[in-house]
DSSP file (Angstrom, degrees, kcal/mol; ACC not computed):
  #  RESIDUE AA STRUCTURE BP1 BP2  ACC     N-H-->O    O-->H-N    N-H-->O    O-->H-N    TCO  KAPPA ALPHA  PHI   PSI    X-CA   Y-CA   Z-CA
    1    1 A X              0   0    0      0, 0.0     2,-0.0     0, 0.0     0, 0.0   0.000 360.0 360.0 360.0 131.8   13.1   -1.3    5.4
    2    2 A X     >  -     0   0    0      1,-0.1     4,-2.2     4,-0.0     5,-0.2  -0.303 360.0-111.0 -78.3 164.0   10.6   -1.7    2.6
    3    3 A X  H  > S+     0   0    0      1,-0.2     4,-2.3     2,-0.2     5,-0.1   0.871 118.9  53.4 -60.3 -39.3    6.9   -2.3    3.2
    4    4 A X  H  > S+     0   0    0      2,-0.2     4,-2.4     1,-0.2    -1,-0.2   0.904 108.5  49.2 -64.4 -41.8    7.2   -5.9    1.9
    5    5 A X  H  > S+     0   0    0      2,-0.2     4,-2.5     1,-0.2    -2,-0.2   0.895 110.4  51.2 -65.1 -39.2   10.0   -6.6    4.4
    6    6 A X  H  X S+     0   0    0     -4,-2.2     4,-2.6     2,-0.2    -2,-0.2   0.913 110.5  48.6 -63.4 -42.6    7.9   -5.1    7.2
    7    7 A X  H  X S+     0   0    0     -4,-2.3     4,-2.7     2,-0.2    -2,-0.2   0.921 111.8  49.0 -64.0 -43.1    5.0   -7.3    6.3
    8    8 A X  H  X S+     0   0    0     -4,-2.4     4,-2.8     1,-0.2    -2,-0.2   0.902 112.1  49.0 -62.2 -40.6    7.2  -10.4    6.2
    9    9 A X  H  X S+     0   0    0     -4,-2.5     4,-2.5     2,-0.2    -2,-0.2   0.914 112.1  48.2 -65.6 -42.4    8.6   -9.5    9.6
   10   10 A X  H  X S+     0   0    0     -4,-2.6     4,-2.5     2,-0.2    -2,-0.2   0.900 113.2  47.9 -64.5 -40.6    5.1   -9.0   11.0
   11   11 A X  H  X S+     0   0    0     -4,-2.7     4,-2.8     2,-0.2    -2,-0.2   0.928 112.9  48.2 -65.0 -44.8    4.0  -12.3    9.5
   12   12 A X  H  X S+     0   0    0     -4,-2.8     4,-2.3     2,-0.2    -2,-0.2   0.901 112.8  48.5 -62.7 -40.8    7.0  -14.1   10.9
   13   13 A X  H  X S+     0   0    0     -4,-2.5     4,-2.5     2,-0.2    -2,-0.2   0.920 112.4  48.4 -64.6 -43.8    6.5  -12.6   14.3
   14   14 A X  H  X S+     0   0    0     -4,-2.5     4,-2.7     2,-0.2     5,-0.2   0.933 112.2  48.6 -62.6 -46.4    2.8  -13.5   14.3
   15   15 A X  H  X S+     0   0    0     -4,-2.8     4,-2.6     1,-0.2    -1,-0.2   0.899 111.6  50.3 -61.3 -41.0    3.6  -17.1   13.3
   16   16 A X  H  X S+     0   0    0     -4,-2.3     4,-2.6    -5,-0.2    -1,-0.2   0.922 111.6  47.6 -63.0 -44.0    6.3  -17.3   16.0
   17   17 A X  H  X S+     0   0    0     -4,-2.5     4,-2.4     2,-0.2    -2,-0.2   0.918 113.3  47.3 -65.4 -43.0    3.9  -16.1   18.7
   18   18 A X  H  X S+     0   0    0     -4,-2.7     4,-2.6     2,-0.2     5,-0.2   0.932 113.7  48.5 -63.3 -45.2    1.1  -18.4   17.6
   19   19 A X  H  X S+     0   0    0     -4,-2.6     4,-2.8    -5,-0.2    -2,-0.2   0.896 111.5  49.8 -61.1 -41.5    3.6  -21.3   17.5
   20   20 A X  H  X S+     0   0    0     -4,-2.6     4,-2.5     2,-0.2    -1,-0.2   0.908 111.5  48.8 -64.1 -42.1    4.9  -20.4   21.0
   21   21 A X  H  X S+     0   0    0     -4,-2.4     4,-2.2     2,-0.2    -2,-0.2   0.941 115.0  43.4 -63.7 -48.4    1.5  -20.2   22.4
   22   22 A X  H  X S+     0   0    0     -4,-2.6     4,-2.7     1,-0.2     5,-0.2   0.919 114.7  50.3 -64.3 -43.7    0.4  -23.6   21.0
   23   23 A X  H  X S+     0   0    0     -4,-2.8     4,-2.8    -5,-0.2     5,-0.2   0.893 109.9  50.9 -61.5 -40.0    3.7  -25.2   22.0
   24   24 A X  H  X S+     0   0    0     -4,-2.5     4,-2.6    -5,-0.2     5,-0.2   0.907 111.1  48.0 -63.6 -42.1    3.3  -23.9   25.5
   25   25 A X  H  X S+     0   0    0     -4,-2.2     4,-2.5     2,-0.2    -2,-0.2   0.943 114.8  44.8 -63.9 -48.2   -0.2  -25.2   25.8
   26   26 A X  H  X S+     0   0    0     -4,-2.7     4,-2.6     2,-0.2     5,-0.2   0.930 115.6  47.6 -63.1 -45.5    0.8  -28.7   24.5
   27   27 A X  H  X S+     0   0    0     -4,-2.8     4,-2.5    -5,-0.2    -2,-0.2   0.916 113.0  47.3 -63.3 -44.3    3.9  -28.8   26.6
   28   28 A X  H  X S+     0   0    0     -4,-2.6     4,-2.3    -5,-0.2    -1,-0.2   0.915 113.2  49.0 -64.6 -42.2    2.1  -27.7   29.8
   29   29 A X  H  X S+     0   0    0     -4,-2.5     4,-2.5    -5,-0.2    -2,-0.2   0.928 112.4  47.8 -62.7 -45.3   -0.7  -30.2   29.1
   30   30 A X  H  X S+     0   0    0     -4,-2.6     4,-2.2     1,-0.2    -2,-0.2   0.912 111.6  50.5 -62.8 -42.5    1.8  -33.1   28.5
   31   31 A X  H  X S+     0   0    0     -4,-2.5     4,-0.8    -5,-0.2    -1,-0.2   0.905 113.3  45.8 -63.3 -40.7    3.7  -32.2   31.6
   32   32 A X  H  < S+     0   0    0     -4,-2.3     3,-0.3     1,-0.2    -2,-0.2   0.890 113.3  48.8 -69.8 -38.6    0.6  -32.2   33.8
   33   33 A X  H  < S+     0   0    0     -4,-2.5    -2,-0.2     1,-0.2    -1,-0.2   0.853 116.7  40.6 -71.8 -33.5   -0.8  -35.4   32.3
   34   34 A X  H  < S+     0   0    0     -4,-2.2     2,-0.2    -5,-0.2    -1,-0.2   0.495  90.7 104.4 -95.1  -3.0    2.4  -37.4   32.8
   35   35 A X  S  < S-     0   0    0     -4,-0.8     2,-1.6    -3,-0.3     7,-0.0  -0.562  81.0-115.5 -77.8 140.8    3.4  -36.0   36.2
   36   36 A X        +     0   0    0     -2,-0.2     2,-0.3     6,-0.0    -1,-0.1  -0.581  65.0 134.0 -79.4  89.0    2.8  -38.4   39.1
   37   37 A X        -     0   0    0     -2,-1.6     2,-0.1    -5,-0.2    -5,-0.0  -0.882  59.9 -94.8-131.7 163.4    0.1  -36.4   41.0
   38   38 A X     >  -     0   0    0     -2,-0.3     4,-2.8     1,-0.1     5,-0.2  -0.417  40.0-111.1 -73.3 156.5   -3.1  -37.2   42.6
   39   39 A X  H  > S+     0   0    0      1,-0.2     4,-2.6     2,-0.2     5,-0.2   0.886 116.9  49.2 -56.3 -44.9   -6.3  -36.6   40.6
   40   40 A X  H  > S+     0   0    0      1,-0.2     4,-1.9     2,-0.2    -1,-0.2   0.911 114.1  45.4 -64.4 -42.5   -7.5  -33.6   42.7
   41   41 A X  H  > S+     0   0    0      2,-0.2     4,-2.3     1,-0.2    -2,-0.2   0.889 112.5  51.8 -67.5 -39.9   -4.1  -31.9   42.5
   42   42 A X  H  X S+     0   0    0     -4,-2.8     4,-2.6     2,-0.2    -2,-0.2   0.918 109.3  49.2 -64.0 -44.5   -3.8  -32.6   38.8
   43   43 A X  H  X S+     0   0    0     -4,-2.6     4,-2.6     1,-0.2    -1,-0.2   0.893 110.5  51.7 -62.4 -39.4   -7.2  -31.1   38.1
   44   44 A X  H  X S+     0   0    0     -4,-1.9     4,-2.4     2,-0.2    -1,-0.2   0.924 110.8  47.3 -62.8 -44.4   -6.2  -28.0   40.1
   45   45 A X  H  X S+     0   0    0     -4,-2.3     4,-2.8     2,-0.2    -2,-0.2   0.895 111.7  50.8 -64.7 -39.8   -3.0  -27.6   38.1
   46   46 A X  H  X S+     0   0    0     -4,-2.6     4,-2.7     2,-0.2    -2,-0.2   0.920 111.2  48.2 -64.5 -42.8   -4.9  -28.0   34.8
   47   47 A X  H  X S+     0   0    0     -4,-2.6     4,-2.2     2,-0.2    -2,-0.2   0.905 112.6  48.6 -63.2 -40.8   -7.4  -25.4   35.9
   48   48 A X  H  X S+     0   0    0     -4,-2.4     4,-2.1     2,-0.2    -2,-0.2   0.928 112.9  47.6 -64.4 -44.5   -4.6  -23.1   36.9
   49   49 A X  H  X S+     0   0    0     -4,-2.8     4,-2.5     1,-0.2    -2,-0.2   0.890 111.0  51.3 -63.3 -40.0   -2.8  -23.7   33.6
   50   50 A X  H  X S+     0   0    0     -4,-2.7     4,-2.6     2,-0.2    -1,-0.2   0.893 108.9  51.2 -64.5 -39.7   -6.0  -23.1   31.6
   51   51 A X  H  X S+     0   0    0     -4,-2.2     4,-2.3     2,-0.2    -1,-0.2   0.904 110.7  48.8 -62.7 -41.1   -6.6  -19.8   33.5
   52   52 A X  H  X S+     0   0    0     -4,-2.1     4,-2.5     2,-0.2    -2,-0.2   0.927 111.9  48.2 -64.6 -44.5   -3.1  -18.7   32.6
   53   53 A X  H  X S+     0   0    0     -4,-2.5     4,-2.6     1,-0.2    -2,-0.2   0.904 111.4  50.7 -63.3 -40.5   -3.5  -19.6   29.0
   54   54 A X  H  X S+     0   0    0     -4,-2.6     4,-2.1     2,-0.2    -1,-0.2   0.914 110.4  49.6 -62.6 -42.4   -6.9  -17.8   28.9
   55   55 A X  H  X S+     0   0    0     -4,-2.3     4,-1.9     2,-0.2    -2,-0.2   0.922 112.4  46.8 -62.3 -45.4   -5.2  -14.7   30.4
   56   56 A X  H  X S+     0   0    0     -4,-2.5     4,-2.6     1,-0.2    -2,-0.2   0.888 110.0  53.7 -64.4 -39.7   -2.4  -14.8   27.9
   57   57 A X  H  X S+     0   0    0     -4,-2.6     4,-2.3     1,-0.2    -1,-0.2   0.894 107.7  50.6 -63.4 -39.3   -4.8  -15.3   25.0
   58   58 A X  H  X S+     0   0    0     -4,-2.1     4,-2.1     2,-0.2    -1,-0.2   0.893 109.7  50.7 -64.9 -39.0   -6.7  -12.2   26.1
   59   59 A X  H  X S+     0   0    0     -4,-1.9     4,-2.2     2,-0.2    -2,-0.2   0.931 111.8  46.8 -62.8 -44.7   -3.5  -10.2   26.2
   60   60 A X  H  X S+     0   0    0     -4,-2.6     4,-2.8     1,-0.2    -2,-0.2   0.863 109.0  55.4 -66.6 -34.7   -2.6  -11.3   22.7
   61   61 A X  H  X S+     0   0    0     -4,-2.3     4,-2.4     2,-0.2    -1,-0.2   0.926 108.8  47.8 -61.7 -44.3   -6.1  -10.5   21.5
   62   62 A X  H  X S+     0   0    0     -4,-2.1     4,-2.3     2,-0.2    -2,-0.2   0.909 112.4  48.7 -63.6 -42.1   -5.7   -7.0   22.8
   63   63 A X  H  X S+     0   0    0     -4,-2.2     4,-2.7     1,-0.2     5,-0.2   0.928 111.9  49.2 -63.1 -44.7   -2.3   -6.6   21.1
   64   64 A X  H  X S+     0   0    0     -4,-2.8     4,-2.6     1,-0.2    -2,-0.2   0.893 110.2  51.4 -62.8 -39.3   -3.7   -7.9   17.9
   65   65 A X  H  X S+     0   0    0     -4,-2.4     4,-2.2     2,-0.2    -1,-0.2   0.917 111.1  47.3 -63.6 -43.8   -6.6   -5.5   18.0
   66   66 A X  H  X S+     0   0    0     -4,-2.3     4,-2.5     2,-0.2    -2,-0.2   0.924 113.2  47.9 -63.4 -45.0   -4.3   -2.6   18.6
   67   67 A X  H  X S+     0   0    0     -4,-2.7     4,-2.7     1,-0.2     5,-0.2   0.910 111.0  51.7 -62.9 -41.6   -2.0   -3.6   15.8
   68   68 A X  H  X S+     0   0    0     -4,-2.6     4,-2.3     1,-0.2    -1,-0.2   0.903 110.3  48.4 -61.2 -41.7   -5.0   -4.1   13.5
   69   69 A X  H  X S+     0   0    0     -4,-2.2     4,-2.4     2,-0.2    -1,-0.2   0.907 111.2  50.5 -64.9 -42.0   -6.2   -0.6   14.3
   70   70 A X  H  X S+     0   0    0     -4,-2.5     4,-2.5     1,-0.2    -2,-0.2   0.929 112.0  46.8 -61.4 -45.2   -2.8    0.9   13.7
   71   71 A X  H  X S+     0   0    0     -4,-2.7     4,-2.7     2,-0.2     5,-0.2   0.884 110.8  52.6 -65.4 -38.4   -2.5   -0.8   10.3
   72   72 A X  H  X S+     0   0    0     -4,-2.3     4,-2.4    -5,-0.2    -1,-0.2   0.937 111.4  46.0 -61.8 -46.4   -6.0    0.3    9.4
   73   73 A X  H  X S+     0   0    0     -4,-2.4     4,-2.6     2,-0.2     5,-0.2   0.906 112.8  50.5 -62.9 -42.0   -5.2    3.9   10.2
   74   74 A X  H  X S+     0   0    0     -4,-2.5     4,-2.6     1,-0.2    -2,-0.2   0.926 111.7  47.4 -61.7 -45.3   -1.9    3.6    8.3
   75   75 A X  H  X S+     0   0    0     -4,-2.7     4,-2.5     1,-0.2     5,-0.2   0.894 112.0  50.5 -63.9 -39.8   -3.7    2.2    5.2
   76   76 A X  H  X S+     0   0    0     -4,-2.4     4,-2.0    -5,-0.2    -2,-0.2   0.930 113.2  44.9 -64.2 -46.0   -6.3    4.9    5.4
   77   77 A X  H  X S+     0   0    0     -4,-2.6     4,-2.3     2,-0.2    -2,-0.2   0.915 114.4  49.0 -63.8 -43.7   -3.7    7.7    5.6
   78   78 A X  H  X S+     0   0    0     -4,-2.6     4,-2.7     1,-0.2    -2,-0.2   0.909 111.5  48.2 -64.8 -43.0   -1.6    6.2    2.9
   79   79 A X  H  X S+     0   0    0     -4,-2.5     4,-2.5     2,-0.2    -1,-0.2   0.874 110.9  51.5 -68.0 -35.1   -4.5    5.8    0.5
   80   80 A X  H  X S+     0   0    0     -4,-2.0     4,-2.2    -5,-0.2    -2,-0.2   0.922 112.2  46.4 -64.7 -43.2   -5.7    9.3    1.1
   81   81 A X  H  X S+     0   0    0     -4,-2.3     4,-2.4     2,-0.2    -2,-0.2   0.919 113.2  48.9 -64.6 -43.7   -2.2   10.7    0.4
   82   82 A X  H  X S+     0   0    0     -4,-2.7     4,-2.6     1,-0.2     5,-0.2   0.908 110.6  51.0 -62.4 -42.3   -2.0    8.5   -2.8
   83   83 A X  H  X S+     0   0    0     -4,-2.5     4,-2.3     1,-0.2    -1,-0.2   0.908 110.5  49.0 -61.8 -42.5   -5.4    9.7   -3.9
   84   84 A X  H  X S+     0   0    0     -4,-2.2     4,-2.5     2,-0.2    -2,-0.2   0.914 111.2  49.7 -64.3 -42.7   -4.4   13.3   -3.4
   85   85 A X  H  X S+     0   0    0     -4,-2.4     4,-2.7     2,-0.2     5,-0.2   0.923 111.5  48.4 -62.0 -44.8   -1.1   12.8   -5.4
   86   86 A X  H  X S+     0   0    0     -4,-2.6     4,-2.6     1,-0.2    -1,-0.2   0.910 111.6  50.4 -62.5 -41.9   -3.0   11.1   -8.3
   87   87 A X  H  X S+     0   0    0     -4,-2.3     4,-2.1    -5,-0.2    -2,-0.2   0.923 112.0  47.0 -62.5 -44.8   -5.5   13.9   -8.3
   88   88 A X  H  X S+     0   0    0     -4,-2.5     4,-2.2     1,-0.2    -2,-0.2   0.925 113.7  47.3 -63.6 -44.5   -2.8   16.6   -8.4
   89   89 A X  H  X S+     0   0    0     -4,-2.7     4,-2.6     1,-0.2     5,-0.2   0.884 110.5  52.6 -66.4 -37.7   -0.8   14.9  -11.1
   90   90 A X  H  X S+     0   0    0     -4,-2.6     4,-2.7    -5,-0.2    -1,-0.2   0.900 109.1  50.0 -63.1 -40.1   -4.0   14.3  -13.2
   91   91 A X  H  X S+     0   0    0     -4,-2.1     4,-2.5     2,-0.2    -2,-0.2   0.911 110.8  49.1 -64.4 -42.5   -4.8   18.0  -12.9
   92   92 A X  H  X S+     0   0    0     -4,-2.2     4,-2.3     2,-0.2    -2,-0.2   0.932 113.8  45.4 -63.3 -45.9   -1.2   19.0  -14.0
   93   93 A X  H  X S+     0   0    0     -4,-2.6     4,-2.6     2,-0.2    -2,-0.2   0.906 112.2  52.1 -65.4 -40.8   -1.4   16.6  -17.0
   94   94 A X  H  X S+     0   0    0     -4,-2.7     4,-2.3    -5,-0.2    -2,-0.2   0.913 110.4  47.8 -60.9 -43.2   -4.8   17.8  -17.9
   95   95 A X  H  X S+     0   0    0     -4,-2.5     4,-2.7     2,-0.2    -1,-0.2   0.903 111.3  51.1 -63.4 -40.6   -3.7   21.4  -17.9
   96   96 A X  H  X S+     0   0    0     -4,-2.3     4,-2.5     2,-0.2    -2,-0.2   0.913 110.4  48.5 -64.4 -42.6   -0.6   20.5  -20.0
   97   97 A X  H  X S+     0   0    0     -4,-2.6     4,-2.7     2,-0.2    -1,-0.2   0.912 111.7  50.2 -62.8 -42.1   -2.8   18.7  -22.6
   98   98 A X  H  X S+     0   0    0     -4,-2.3     4,-2.6     2,-0.2    -2,-0.2   0.926 111.6  47.6 -62.5 -45.0   -5.2   21.8  -22.7
   99   99 A X  H  X S+     0   0    0     -4,-2.7     4,-2.5     2,-0.2    -2,-0.2   0.922 113.5  47.9 -61.5 -43.7   -2.3   24.1  -23.2
  100  100 A X  H  X S+     0   0    0     -4,-2.5     4,-2.5     2,-0.2    -2,-0.2   0.909 111.5  50.1 -64.5 -42.4   -0.8   21.9  -25.9
  101  101 A X  H  X S+     0   0    0     -4,-2.7     4,-2.6     2,-0.2    -2,-0.2   0.923 111.6  48.1 -61.7 -45.5   -4.2   21.6  -27.6
  102  102 A X  H  X S+     0   0    0     -4,-2.6     4,-2.3     1,-0.2    -2,-0.2   0.904 111.3  51.2 -61.5 -41.2   -4.6   25.4  -27.5
  103  103 A X  H  X S+     0   0    0     -4,-2.5     4,-2.2     2,-0.2    -2,-0.2   0.907 110.7  47.9 -63.2 -42.4   -1.1   25.9  -28.9
  104  104 A X  H  X S+     0   0    0     -4,-2.5     4,-2.6     2,-0.2    -2,-0.2   0.922 111.7  50.0 -65.3 -43.3   -1.8   23.5  -31.8
  105  105 A X  H  X S+     0   0    0     -4,-2.6     4,-2.3     1,-0.2    -2,-0.2   0.890 110.2  51.1 -62.3 -38.5   -5.1   25.2  -32.6
  106  106 A X  H  X S+     0   0    0     -4,-2.3     4,-2.5     2,-0.2    -1,-0.2   0.909 110.4  48.4 -65.1 -41.8   -3.4   28.5  -32.6
  107  107 A X  H  X S+     0   0    0     -4,-2.2     4,-2.8     2,-0.2    -2,-0.2   0.906 110.2  51.9 -64.8 -40.8   -0.7   27.3  -35.0
  108  108 A X  H  X S+     0   0    0     -4,-2.6     4,-2.2     2,-0.2    -2,-0.2   0.922 110.4  48.5 -62.4 -42.7   -3.3   25.8  -37.3
  109  109 A X  H  X S+     0   0    0     -4,-2.3     4,-2.3     2,-0.2    -2,-0.2   0.924 111.7  49.9 -61.7 -44.2   -5.1   29.1  -37.4
  110  110 A X  H  X S+     0   0    0     -4,-2.5     4,-1.6     1,-0.2    -2,-0.2   0.918 111.9  47.9 -60.8 -42.6   -1.9   31.0  -38.1
  111  111 A X  H  <>S+     0   0    0     -4,-2.8     5,-0.5     1,-0.2    -1,-0.2   0.858 110.6  51.3 -68.4 -34.1   -1.1   28.6  -40.9
  112  112 A X  H  <5S+     0   0    0     -4,-2.2    -1,-0.2     1,-0.2    -2,-0.2   0.876 108.3  52.2 -69.1 -36.5   -4.6   28.9  -42.4
  113  113 A X  H  <5S+     0   0    0     -4,-2.3     2,-0.3    -5,-0.2    -1,-0.2   0.832 101.8  71.3 -70.2 -30.5   -4.3   32.7  -42.4
  114  114 A X  T  <5S-     0   0    0     -4,-1.6     2,-1.3    -5,-0.2     0, 0.0  -0.594  85.3-130.7 -82.6 147.4   -1.0   32.5  -44.2
  115  115 A X  T   5 +     0   0    0     -2,-0.3     2,-0.2     2,-0.0    -3,-0.1  -0.605  57.4 139.6 -96.8  73.3   -1.1   31.5  -47.8
  116  116 A X      < -     0   0    0     -2,-1.3     2,-0.3    -5,-0.5     3,-0.0  -0.522  64.5 -68.1-107.9 177.6    1.6   28.9  -47.5
  117  117 A X     >  -     0   0    0     -2,-0.2     4,-2.1     1,-0.2     3,-0.2  -0.502  40.1-140.9 -65.2 125.9    2.1   25.6  -49.0
  118  118 A X  H  > S+     0   0    0     -2,-0.3     4,-2.4     1,-0.2     5,-0.2   0.834 101.4  56.5 -61.3 -31.8   -0.4   23.2  -47.4
  119  119 A X  H  > S+     0   0    0      2,-0.2     4,-2.0     1,-0.2    -1,-0.2   0.919 107.9  46.6 -65.6 -42.7    2.1   20.4  -47.3
  120  120 A X  H  > S+     0   0    0      2,-0.2     4,-2.1    -3,-0.2    -2,-0.2   0.885 111.6  52.1 -65.9 -38.9    4.5   22.6  -45.2
  121  121 A X  H  X S+     0   0    0     -4,-2.1     4,-2.2     1,-0.2    -2,-0.2   0.904 108.5  50.5 -63.8 -41.7    1.6   23.6  -42.9
  122  122 A X  H  X S+     0   0    0     -4,-2.4     4,-2.6     1,-0.2    -1,-0.2   0.892 109.1  51.8 -64.3 -39.0    0.7   20.0  -42.4
  123  123 A X  H  X S+     0   0    0     -4,-2.0     4,-2.5     2,-0.2    -1,-0.2   0.901 109.5  49.6 -64.1 -40.5    4.3   19.2  -41.5
  124  124 A X  H  X S+     0   0    0     -4,-2.1     4,-2.3     2,-0.2    -2,-0.2   0.900 111.8  47.7 -66.0 -40.1    4.4   22.0  -39.0
  125  125 A X  H  X S+     0   0    0     -4,-2.2     4,-2.5     2,-0.2    -2,-0.2   0.924 112.0  50.1 -65.5 -43.6    1.2   20.8  -37.3
  126  126 A X  H  X S+     0   0    0     -4,-2.6     4,-2.4     1,-0.2    -2,-0.2   0.905 111.2  49.4 -60.8 -41.4    2.5   17.3  -37.2
  127  127 A X  H  X S+     0   0    0     -4,-2.5     4,-2.6     2,-0.2    -1,-0.2   0.898 109.8  51.2 -64.0 -40.5    5.7   18.5  -35.6
  128  128 A X  H  X S+     0   0    0     -4,-2.3     4,-2.2     2,-0.2    -2,-0.2   0.902 111.0  48.2 -63.5 -40.8    3.7   20.5  -33.0
  129  129 A X  H  X S+     0   0    0     -4,-2.5     4,-2.5     2,-0.2    -2,-0.2   0.914 111.9  49.4 -65.5 -42.7    1.7   17.4  -32.2
  130  130 A X  H  X S+     0   0    0     -4,-2.4     4,-2.4     2,-0.2    -2,-0.2   0.910 110.7  49.9 -63.3 -42.4    4.8   15.4  -31.8
  131  131 A X  H  X S+     0   0    0     -4,-2.6     4,-2.2     2,-0.2    -1,-0.2   0.910 111.3  49.3 -61.2 -42.5    6.4   18.0  -29.6
  132  132 A X  H  X S+     0   0    0     -4,-2.2     4,-2.3     2,-0.2    -2,-0.2   0.912 110.5  49.9 -64.3 -42.7    3.3   18.0  -27.4
  133  133 A X  H  X S+     0   0    0     -4,-2.5     4,-2.5     1,-0.2    -2,-0.2   0.905 111.0  49.7 -63.3 -41.6    3.3   14.2  -27.1
  134  134 A X  H  X S+     0   0    0     -4,-2.4     4,-2.4     1,-0.2    -1,-0.2   0.901 110.7  50.1 -62.5 -41.1    6.9   14.2  -26.2
  135  135 A X  H  X S+     0   0    0     -4,-2.2     4,-2.1     2,-0.2    -2,-0.2   0.898 111.7  47.3 -65.9 -41.1    6.3   16.9  -23.5
  136  136 A X  H  X S+     0   0    0     -4,-2.3     4,-2.3     2,-0.2    -2,-0.2   0.913 112.3  50.2 -66.6 -42.0    3.4   14.9  -22.0
  137  137 A X  H  X S+     0   0    0     -4,-2.5     4,-2.2     1,-0.2    -2,-0.2   0.905 110.1  50.6 -62.3 -41.4    5.4   11.7  -22.0
  138  138 A X  H  X S+     0   0    0     -4,-2.4     4,-2.1     1,-0.2    -1,-0.2   0.907 110.0  50.2 -62.4 -42.3    8.3   13.5  -20.3
  139  139 A X  H  X S+     0   0    0     -4,-2.1     4,-2.3     1,-0.2    -2,-0.2   0.891 109.4  51.1 -63.7 -40.3    5.8   14.9  -17.7
  140  140 A X  H  X S+     0   0    0     -4,-2.3     4,-2.5     2,-0.2    -1,-0.2   0.897 109.0  50.6 -65.5 -39.9    4.4   11.4  -17.1
  141  141 A X  H  X S+     0   0    0     -4,-2.2     4,-2.2     2,-0.2    -1,-0.2   0.894 110.4  49.9 -64.3 -39.5    7.9    9.9  -16.6
  142  142 A X  H  X S+     0   0    0     -4,-2.1     4,-1.6     2,-0.2    -2,-0.2   0.907 111.1  49.6 -63.4 -41.5    8.7   12.7  -14.1
  143  143 A X  H  X S+     0   0    0     -4,-2.3     4,-0.9     1,-0.2    -2,-0.2   0.903 110.2  50.2 -64.5 -41.6    5.4   12.0  -12.2
  144  144 A X  H >< S+     0   0    0     -4,-2.5     3,-0.6     1,-0.2    -1,-0.2   0.903 110.9  49.0 -63.8 -41.2    6.2    8.2  -12.1
  145  145 A X  H 3< S+     0   0    0     -4,-2.2    -1,-0.2     1,-0.2    -2,-0.2   0.784 107.3  55.4 -71.4 -25.8    9.7    8.9  -10.7
  146  146 A X  H 3<        0   0    0     -4,-1.6    -1,-0.2     1,-0.2    -2,-0.2   0.688 360.0 360.0 -79.9 -17.0    8.3   11.2   -8.0
  147  147 A X    <<        0   0    0     -4,-0.9    -1,-0.2    -3,-0.6    -2,-0.2   0.459 360.0 360.0 -84.3 360.0    5.9    8.5   -6.7
């Protein structure tokens, strides 16, 4: 089940519970008000119903607090893991760029030391840069697919 589906299910469950609670309160109040009872008996029933509703509301408050704490902890753990993954991938890409840069500089030095055609040397450097860019792009695609 995806995270979005879980959130929709939690929202639907919450809405259902809130609706049930409100419906129960309205229904109980209507039943008490329209029932043929004496005033003293009716007030007693209303007080009893209010106590029950208060008790249920406190239970739901506790459940909501626990769920909120669970979600907070989950979000904290997930963000820490994501941060660590991003840091690791950034380090890998940075190292790859450094290696590629060093390799290009080395090739340029080799080409300068040789007395070759400058046009051919420029083509080799351009090819080395293109190869490095392709390799970095490939690494980024692998990183995206692993997340």
